Every structure is written in C-alpha cells, then in structure tokens.
N, C-alpha and C positions, 0 to 999 in steps of 0.2 A: 529785300529789306533784308539790313543787318542785324544778326543774332544778338549780338550785343546792346544794342540801339531795341529792339525788342524786348528783350529782358528787362532793360529799365523804365521803357514805357508799361509793361506787365507791374513794376514793384510799383511804378506812380501809381498806377488805376487801382493798387489794391492797399493803398495806404499809407506806405511804408513813405519814411521822412528821406533816406539816402539809401544808394543801391551802389556797385561800383563793378563794370564788368572790364577788366582789361583795362589800358586807357581812356576808359568812356566810364561817367559816373553824371549821378543825380542829387540832386536835394531841391528839399520841399522845404518852405516854409509858408505855413498859412495857403493864404493859393495863390501863392507862386510856386510853379517847379523848374527848376534851371537844369540843364542837361550842358554835360561839359565834354569836350575832346583834348587831351593832352591837358589840363587843363583852362581851357577858350572855353564860354563859356558859349555855345554853339545854334543853342532853343531856349528861349522862357518863354514857358504858356501860364496864363496869366487868368484864372479860374474867376467866373463871373458869377456872384451869389451861393457859392459852392456846389453850383448845377456843371457836374461832370462834362458836358457836352454845352458848355456856352464859354467861350474861352477866346482870348486874343494871342497871339502869337508870334515870337518876333526871332529872325535870322542872324548870325554874323558868324563870320569867319576869322574873324582876329587877326587878319589881312595873310591868313595862311588862305595860299590860293591853290592846295594840293587834291591829287586826286583822290588822297584816302579823308581829307576834310571833306571834300565836294560829295565825295560816297555820303557819309557821316548825315550831310545838311537831307541830301534827298531821301535818304530812310526816313527821319524825321518831317518831312515836307508828304510821304507817304500814310504816316499816321494823323498830322494835326494841318495839314492842307496847305494852300498856300504855295508861291515858286522863290525862295529863296534867292535865287540870282536875282531878282527886281529889289528885297531890299537892298542886300550886299553889294550891289554894283549900281549902287547911286551916286 
C-alpha cells in the first residue's frame, strides 16, 4: 500500500476531517470520506449508521489510466476491498 494512502486512511480513522500527503488528500463530510489524487476523487466511502465497519465504496480514475493512478486505486482496494477495475472499466 502506498504510504500516502495509508496515512490518509489512518487520519480518516482517527476522525480527522481532512489531511494531505503530497498529491493525495482526503476530506470527510458527515458520513462520506472522499479520497483524491491530483484533484480527482478516486475513492468515495459512505459509512452506514456511523459504523466504521459498514460502508459502501466507489472507485473512479477520472479518465486517467496511468500507472500511478492505478497504484493509488489498488492501495485503496487493499483497505476498503472491492475491485476498482470492475467499477472503472464498465
């Protein structure tokens, strides 16, 4: 997992509302955490009933099919599960 992604996930889990790591950042509004890479929301997590273990996740690459974007998406899948390729390449 990319260290920047790991740090943002930790910040989210600690209850922070936003954090930045190089070209990566996240913001948390209510029960939705959005993770960005180069200003593109690549991962959106919606928590259900304030339960940190119950959520839905959406992945996107913003049309950027670069190796760095793909590595970022794979890192989020390590934490939140799912297969970004099935969502992005429909």
